[in-house]
N, C-alpha and C positions, 0 to 999 in steps of 0.2 A: 879297636879290633884290628888284627893283623889283616893285611891285604890278601885277598883270595889268590890261590896259585894261578888261576886263569888270567887275572888282571896282570900278574907279573909276566906271563908268557906273552900276553897281548902287547905289553910294553916293548918286550924284546922283539917281537915281530914288527912292531911299527918302527923301530930303529933299523931293523934288517931291511925292511922295504924302502926306507928313506935313503939307504946307502946303495940300493941296487943300481948297477950300471944299465944303461939303455940297451936292449937286445940288438944284435948286429944285423939280423935278417928276419924274415917272416917265420922261419922255422923256429928260431930261438924265441921269438915273440909268443908263438902258440905254446911253446913249452913252458914259458913263464906263466902264462895265464892258467894252463891246466895245473901246474904246481901249486899255485896259490888259491885259485878260484874255481878249479874243477870240483867234481862231486867229492873227491877224496883229497882236495887240496887243503892246505894249512888253514885258511880262513874258514872254509866250510866245516872242517873238523872242530875248530874252536867255537863256531857258532852252535854246534850241536851240544856243547857243554855248558851254554848259558844258564841251563836250569839248575846247575850245581852252585852257581854264585849266591851268596846270601842277599836277602832282599834289599838291604840297605846299600850294597855295593853294585847292584845291577846297573843303575844309571852310568856309573863310571865305565863298567866293563862295556856297556852297549856303546858309549861314546867312542871308546878306544877301537872297538870292532868296526864301527863306521868310518873311523879315520883311516884305519888300515885299508879298508875296502876301497875308499874313495882315492886314496893315493895310488893303489894298484890300477884302478880303472883309468886314472888320469895318465899314468905312465904308459899303459897299453894304448890308449887312444892317441896320444901325441906321437909315440913311436910308430904306430901303425900309419899315420898321416904322413910322417916323415919318410918312411919306407916307400910308400906309394909314390910320393913325389919324386924320390930318388930314382925309382924304377922308371917313371915315365921320361924324366930327364935323360937317363942312360939310354933309352930307346930313341929319343929324339936325336941324341948325339950319334948314335950308330947308324941312323937312317942316312941314305945317300940318294939323292936324286940328280940325275945328269940332265940338266936343262938343254943340252944340245942334242938329245935324242929326238928324232922325228916324232910328232904326234900320231895317235891312232886315227884311222879313218872315221870320220864322224858319220853317224847314221841319220839319214834324212828320211822324213815322212813322205808319204805319197797320198795322192788323192784317192779317195774311196771309189770303188768301181761303180757304186750307185751314183755318186755325184758326177763322175765322168759320163756315164750314160745319160743322166738328167740333163747336163749341160749340152750334150751332143744332139738330143732331141730338141731342146729350147732353140739351139742355133739353127737346125734345119728349119723349124717353124718360123722363127723371126726372119730368115732369109726369104721365106714365102710370103711375108707381109704380115704375120700375126704379131700382136703386141702381148707382153707378158703382164698379167695381173696375178695378185695374190690375195688371199682372204684369211680370216681367223680360223685357228684349228679348233677352238671352242665355239660352236655354232649354236643357233637357235634352231627349235623345231621347224619354224617357218622356212628358213632358207635351206636347211638339209632336206626336208620332206615336202611340206605343203606347197612351197613355191615352185616345186619341181614336179607338181602333179601326183604327190603321194597324199591322198585323203587321210584323215585320222585313222580310219579303220581298214585302210588299204592292205591286203595281204603282202604286198611287195615289201612292205616295211620290215617284214620278218626275214627277208632275204639279207638285210643289212647288218645283222647281228651288232646292234648298237650299243656303245658304252654311254649310258645316261648318267648325268651328274645328279647331285642332290636335288636340284630343282629339275623337275621333269622336262621343263622347256629348254634347258641347256644340255648340251651333249657334246662329245668328241665327234667331228665331222666323219662321216663314213665314206665320203668321196669328195673330190675337188669340184663337184658340180655346183655347189652353192655359189662359187665365184661367178658362175654363168649368170645367175639371177642378179647378183650384186652389180656385175659389169653391165648388163642390159639396163638396169635402172639408173646407173650412174651416167652412161654415155649415150644409150640409145643407138639405133641402127643408122647407117651400115657399120658393121663391126666385126673384126676377126681377132680373137683372143685365144691365148693358151694360158692355163693356170697350173703350174707345177706346185707340189707340196706334199706333206705328210697327211695320211688319213688313218683311221683307227677302226678295227672291227674285232669282235670277240671270236678269234679264230687263231689257231697255232698248230701247224704241222709242217711237214717237209716242203709243202708248196705254199703255205699261208703263214703269215705274221701277224700278230695283233696290231703292230704299227708297220705301215708300208707307204710307198710313194706312188702317186698318181700324177698323170698330166691330163686335164680336161682341155678340150679344144672345141671352138665353135666359130661359126661364120654366119652373119645375118646380112642379107642384101635382098635386092629385087631378083626374082627369077632363079634362085638357087634350087638346084635339083639333086637328087641321088648321084647323078653323073658327076657333079661337081665334088661331092663327098668321095666317090670312088677314086677320081683323079687326084684328088688332094692326098688321100692316104696312099695311093700307089706311088706317087712321087716321093712321099716321105719314106715309105718302106724301102724303096729302091735305093735311095740315098743312104739308108741306114745299113741294109743288108747286102746291097749289091745290085747292079742294073738288070740282072736276070730274075730278080724276085718277082714272083706272081702273087696276086691276091684274089680272094673270092669273098663274096658276101653271102651270108645264110641268114634267112628271116629269124628274128628273135624278138623278145619282148623287153622293154625297159619303159617305165612310166612316163619318162620325160621326153621320149621320142616317138614318133609314129609316121612312117613305118620305122622299125628298129632291125638292126642286123648285128650278127657276129661277123667279125673279119678274120679270116684265115690267111696265113702267109705260107708260101711254098717252104717246105722244111729246109732250114738253113744248114742242117747237118748233112743230109743226103742230097740236097738240091731237088727235092720233089720225086725222087726215085723210090723211097720207101725205106724206113729204117726202124729201129726199136724205139727211137725218141719219138718219132711221129705215128708210132703204131702201125707202120707199113701203109699208111694212107697218103703220104707225101705232103700232108698239110699240117699246120700248127695254129691253134687259136691264139690270136694276138691281142684283140681289143674289141670293144663294143661301140656301135655308132648308130646313127639314124638321123632322120629329119626331126628338127626341134618341134615338139608338140604345141599345137595352137594354144593350149591352156597355159603352157609355160610362158608363151609371148604375151598372153593377156594379163598374166600376173605382173608383168613389168610394163604394162600400158603400151604395148607393141601391137599394132593391127596385123593379125596373121593373113588377112585378106590383101594386104599390101606388101608384107615382108615374109620372107621365108628364110630358112636357115638350116644348117646341119650341125650336129655335134658328135663328139667321139671322146672316149675316155681309155686310158691304158694304164696298166700297172708298170712302173719303172723296173721293179724286180723281175717281172716276167720278161720285159725286154732284155735285161741284163742276163737272166738265166739262159736265154736262147742264143744271145750274142756271145757269151763266153762259155757256153756248154756246161753250166752249173746245174746239178740236179737237186740241190737241198737249199731252199731259201734262207734257212738258218745260219748258213755260212757267212752270209753278208752281215750278220749282226753279232757274231761271236768274238770279233776282234782278234782272231787268230792270225798272227803276222805271217805264218807260212802260207796261208791262203791269200791274204791281202797283197803280199809282195808279187805275186804272179801278175799283177796288173800295172 
């Protein structure tokens, strides 16, 4: 049987492909691909005629067609890789770097304003004789609540907006006050401690964050009074905000102190004259404090008949907002360099 015309054309095409010169550039490479392998290319058109080949000649025609396609694909792949290498080498050769040019100014990081204020507060209190203690951020219900005079059904627990973990007895501490109980049990009186650290509450707006920083402080000794508390806080706040800073104590409730007080500081913006920040009162709420509750002392096996003490707690973000005139707490956590570079 005479060979099918398609087989003859495939043989001619195979010889033609074998003698093809390598394309000189990417444009010629793409033109060659379209000419032979495109939808209307030579190989594609011959593939469509395979149905006209006699059955006994189909294997030969199919083999020829695959050989032609394979040769073309190999030529395209090898040429494409070579052109890419040549392009990269040309770019390298054309690049010029003058090593004698001066380098650019390096950008240095800076300490975060919260860290700066935290360290300043710690420095002030350590200079006053307080020792620094830390505690775990994942706390037990006992140290976070019960040991601080929060009974199981006490309504004050609802004020804490607690993040409870899977185990109800484990939680993210809502204040640094658990360190007070741990330190009293570890050392016993007399004792003066500050406890800086992160705390967590289910709260988030322009003045609250679900994670923020606090410093708990307390002193236990014989004959400690509210006068000692006021004098300590006044010395601290004058060191922090200036020698003319005034403070006042207003009665308030906290389960772990009795009596308890909110502590106000004369407005650091207007100097106590009255402005928008202090709502024209001349005062700004700064922290909570009071005399350590006898129940808290008994929890740590300290005799409240012999010993007395005061405690206070403050939010570092609150201190920093007043110190730097920041009106949105979220700015401290957004990592906006335009904001952070101001400090």
